[in-house]
C-alpha positions, 0 to 999 in steps of 0.5 A: 543492601542489608548485609555487612561484614565488620572491619577492625577500627583503627587505634586500640581494641577495648580497654586496657589490658587486665582491666575488667569489661565495663557492664552495661546498665540493666536497661540498656540493650546489649551492643551488637557483636562487633569489634569496636575502638573505645575512645578514651575521654581527655581532661580538659585541665590539668590533672585527671580530676575532671575525667570520670574514672573506673573503680581501679582509677582508669578513665571511663570511655567517652564514646564507641566507634564502629567500622562496617562494610556494607555489602550485598547479602545475595550476590545474585542478580534479583532481576535475571537471576542468572548474573553476579552483581559486580562492584562498580566505581570508587567507594564511599563513606557514611558516619552515622549515629547508633543506638548508645550502649548505656551512657556511651554513644556509638558512632558507626562509619559505613563503607559502601560501595558506589555501584553494583551493577550485573553484567548479564542484564545491565541492572544497576544498584546504588546503595543510597537508595537501597538504604530506604528499604524499610527492612534496612538496619543500617541507616535512614536517608538523610538522616544520619543515625540508624533506625533504631537510634531514630525509633528511640528518638521517637519514644523519647519525643513522646515524653514532655522533654525539650529538643535540647534536653534530648540532644544533650542526652542522647549526643545527637544534633538538635538539627538531626532530631528537627529533621526527624520531627519534620520528617514525622510530620510529613509521613502523618500528613500524608497518611492523613490526606490518603485515610491511613490513620484510624477513624473517628465516629465521635469528634469533639471540637473545642478552642484553647488558649495556651500560655500567658500569651493566650495563643489560640488552638483549635483541638479535635479529639476522638472521644471514643478513644479519647486521643488527640486527632489534630490541632492547629492555631486559629481562632473559633471562626468558620474558616479556621474550623472548616480547615481544622475539620478537613485536615482530620483522617477520614473526616467524611466518615464522622458521625457526631461533633460534640462542641460548645456554644461558639457560633462558628462551630455549627456553621463551619460544620455545615460549610465543610460538609456542604453536598455531603451527608451532614453529620449530627451536632451535639451541645456539651452538657458540661457547658451547659451546666457552666453557663448556669454556674457562672450567672450564679457567680455574677449574682454572688459577686454583685451581692458582695460588692454591696457592702452595706449589707454586711460581708458575705462569706467565701461562696465560691466554693459552695456554688461549685459543689454539688448538694450531695458532695457537701461537707456539714459545715458548707450545708450550715453555711447554705442554711444561713443563706436561706434566712439572709441571702434568699436570692443567692439561696435560690440561685444555688437551688436553681442551679442544683436543678439544672444539674438534675435535669441533665443528670447522667442516665437521664432519657431525652424524653424525661430530661425535655419535661424537667426542663420544661418544669424548670422554664415555668418555675423561672417564669413565675420567679422575676429574680431567677428570671433576671439572674438565669435569663441568658443562659436559659435563652441559650439552652432553649434555643440549642434544646434539640442539640443538647438532648440528642447527646443523651441517645444511645450511642452518642457522648453527651459531654466533651471532657475527653477534649478537656482532658487533652487540652490539659495535656497540651497545656503541659506540653507547651509548657514543658517545650517552652512555648513550642506551639507559638514558635513552631506550630507544625513541629508542636503538632507532631509532639502532640500527636506522638504523645496524646495521638496514640501513634504507634510505632506501626502507623508511622511505619505504614505511613512512611512507606506508603509516602516513600511509595508514592514520592520519589527518594529525593523528596525526602532530603530536608528543605533547608539542605541545598542541592550540590550543584547550587553550591558549586563554583560557576554554577547557575545560581553562582552566576545569577549572583554574580550577575545580580552584584554586577548590576548593582555596582553599575547602578551605584556608580552611576548614581554617584557619577558627577555630571557636567554643568548644563549650558542653556545656549548650548542647543540655540548656538547648535541650531541652523540659521 
């Protein structure tokens, strides 16, 4: 039912006589060859000072309106190939929004036949059901927009913008945009359950705090493609991480998980893959360096609190920099620390030695030998043992998982997940806290922006979902079916019955009662 004929819209056709046609912007697609009705903007106040005008002083159009008659492209019956489709029933109309013509919103009024039937085989075709066909270019089911406008809105949602701003720019209602986001969410979840999204071999797991509320978010990232796989609200506990892992697309085929030293990650991975081939677990090298860096900063802050020894220079920058990246002034300050603060100087040297153990390009065997020498150094120096005992014990416990990231074909750091976390933080700030207000819609916005979901992925996911689900399930959940709102329906009857019961109970509660006569029963009793 994709064919159409164009009718003439009511009112004038085009601009006033003698006025040159409005030239669309260079980036705007040319409108289809249809006769259009131009609706001129009317001033809200007396005078024309607040109405946009052309170069000749004529008012600019506010929107374009088209009238389309929807007819079958082929009158032959697709079932028996012999009969001709004939119209049955009354005609209906549907108002939808189309791709904007430059800054002008475009309104489409589609007129369709209620039903087309074949007199030979009895086949009946309803246009509303035919609109779900992916090849149809007129309207989307349950959405008052055309497919190309829906695709335009999807592309705009990939940017850090709010729904209100997008509604203001495209003149599409916020409810329609939110319905489109919910529809994309259903498509993506269906595709993830049925293994229709791209699989990931190496996945980075991390927890993220968003905004000033410290909203906790669990994030899974494909470290090979540097794209977001999934995110969900939750703490770094075993149950939440298990739910996150089992919601990933093709999660049984994941080979390597890269995570930090939080205790919930390893337990959740073992529980999620219980009875299945266990994936490898790699501890992030960046978090290894961070453990020793935080311990060095703790020693710096401890010495800075001892004002009796003199005020220490600002050493935060020095402890963060590598020795090869230091400026001459920082090197001079470090040489002064060797004599004035030997503990702080040795802490920096120990931190640099840790970076050298797990440097890029170092094999697992070489890193294991260097780490053994580092442990012997710490055992001989009591001061370093007091400063770095906690991170050294943590690294010793997970040394095999750390060195597993240095093997060929593995990923040693979780830097891809940290990059995606920064993008999620920016998206949450741009959408004014969408992560804790509407987590499901935040997931859709995050996947559109950082997940690498192309238009082909979304089309394939939606076609697969509609092939398994009836068209009625695509209706937005907040819209009631028509029979629920009819006068005298089952829902209205139940509401009236409940109201009558409530009124009877209220009347019984306030009804006056006669005084109780204690001797009445005794007088009525037989002698």
